[in-house]
C-alpha positions in Angstrom: -0.8 26.2 -7.6 0.8 24.5 -9.4 4.4 23.8 -8.1 5.2 21.7 -11.2 6.9 23.7 -14.0 5.3 23.8 -17.4 1.7 23.8 -16.4 -0.7 26.6 -17.1 -3.8 27.2 -14.9 -6.8 27.8 -17.0 -9.5 27.9 -14.4 -10.0 27.4 -10.7 -13.1 26.9 -8.5 -13.5 26.0 -4.8 -15.9 25.5 -2.1 -15.0 24.7 1.5 -15.0 20.9 0.6 -14.0 20.8 -3.1 -11.2 22.3 -5.2 -11.1 22.1 -9.0 -8.4 23.3 -11.4 -8.3 23.0 -15.1 -4.7 22.9 -16.3 -2.8 22.7 -19.6 0.2 20.4 -19.7 2.6 22.5 -21.8 4.4 20.5 -24.4 7.7 22.0 -23.3 7.2 21.0 -19.6 10.3 19.6 -18.0 7.9 17.0 -16.3 8.0 15.0 -19.6 11.8 15.0 -20.0 13.1 11.5 -20.2 9.7 10.0 -19.5 9.6 8.7 -22.3 11.6 10.3 -25.2 9.5 9.0 -28.2 6.1 8.8 -26.4 6.2 11.3 -23.4 3.7 10.8 -20.6 3.3 12.6 -17.3 5.0 10.5 -14.6 3.0 9.1 -11.7 4.8 11.2 -9.2 3.7 14.4 -11.0 0.0 13.2 -10.7 0.6 12.9 -6.9 2.3 16.3 -6.8 -0.7 17.9 -8.5 -3.0 16.2 -6.0 -1.0 17.4 -3.0 -0.9 20.9 -4.5 -4.7 20.7 -4.8 -4.9 19.7 -1.1 -2.8 22.7 -0.1 -5.1 25.0 -2.1 -8.2 23.4 -0.6 -6.9 23.6 3.0 -5.2 27.0 2.6 -2.0 25.7 4.2 0.6 23.0 4.0 -0.4 19.4 3.7 1.9 16.6 4.8 1.2 13.3 3.1 1.1 10.2 5.4 -0.3 7.5 3.2 -2.0 6.7 -0.1 -5.0 4.5 -0.6 -6.5 3.1 -3.8 -4.1 4.8 -6.1 -4.9 4.1 -9.7 -3.3 5.2 -13.0 -5.8 4.5 -15.8 -4.7 6.5 -18.9 -1.6 8.4 -19.8 -1.5 12.2 -19.8 0.5 13.6 -22.6 2.1 17.0 -23.6 -0.6 19.4 -24.7 -3.4 17.7 -22.8 -5.9 19.8 -20.8 -6.7 18.1 -17.5 -9.0 18.7 -14.6 -7.9 18.1 -11.0 -10.7 17.6 -8.4 -9.8 17.3 -4.7 -12.7 16.5 -2.3 -12.5 16.6 1.4 -15.4 15.2 3.6 -16.0 17.4 6.7 -13.5 16.8 9.4 -11.8 14.0 7.6 -8.0 13.4 7.3 -8.5 11.6 4.0 -8.8 13.7 0.8 -9.9 12.1 -2.5 -8.4 13.3 -5.8 -9.2 12.7 -9.5 -7.3 13.8 -12.5 -9.3 13.7 -15.8 -8.6 14.3 -19.4 -11.9 15.3 -21.0 -14.3 12.8 -19.5 -11.7 10.0 -19.1 -10.4 9.3 -15.6 -6.6 9.4 -15.7 -5.7 8.8 -12.1 -7.4 8.8 -8.7 -6.9 7.9 -5.1 -7.1 9.0 -1.5 -4.4 10.9 0.3 -4.1 10.6 4.1 -2.9 13.8 5.6 -1.0 14.5 8.8 -2.9 16.0 11.7 -1.1 19.3 11.2 -2.6 19.6 7.7 -5.8 21.0 9.0 -7.9 18.1 7.7 
């Protein structure tokens, strides 16, 4: 964790059902290149990549994404932001919930439906 370049892991905690990571979005991260030059923000696909990385960390193996439900982008994440990723998996469920926050503000959230081979 993470597979995206330009992120620094500041802290990680986990239980069998919850994974949390505090991350710094480095200002020089290539994730921001071209999105957008004068006011860079973390692209939505990077939010999903972080969520899927969190799923893999929680499950301890690969996670194949089948569907997304209730995906919401609420506030932009910018270079230099410290964010917290939380991934929660109910017992024996194939759906994993994620949230990305900047301080107390919810930046994005949704549910990821994983393939049977993902161990969910």
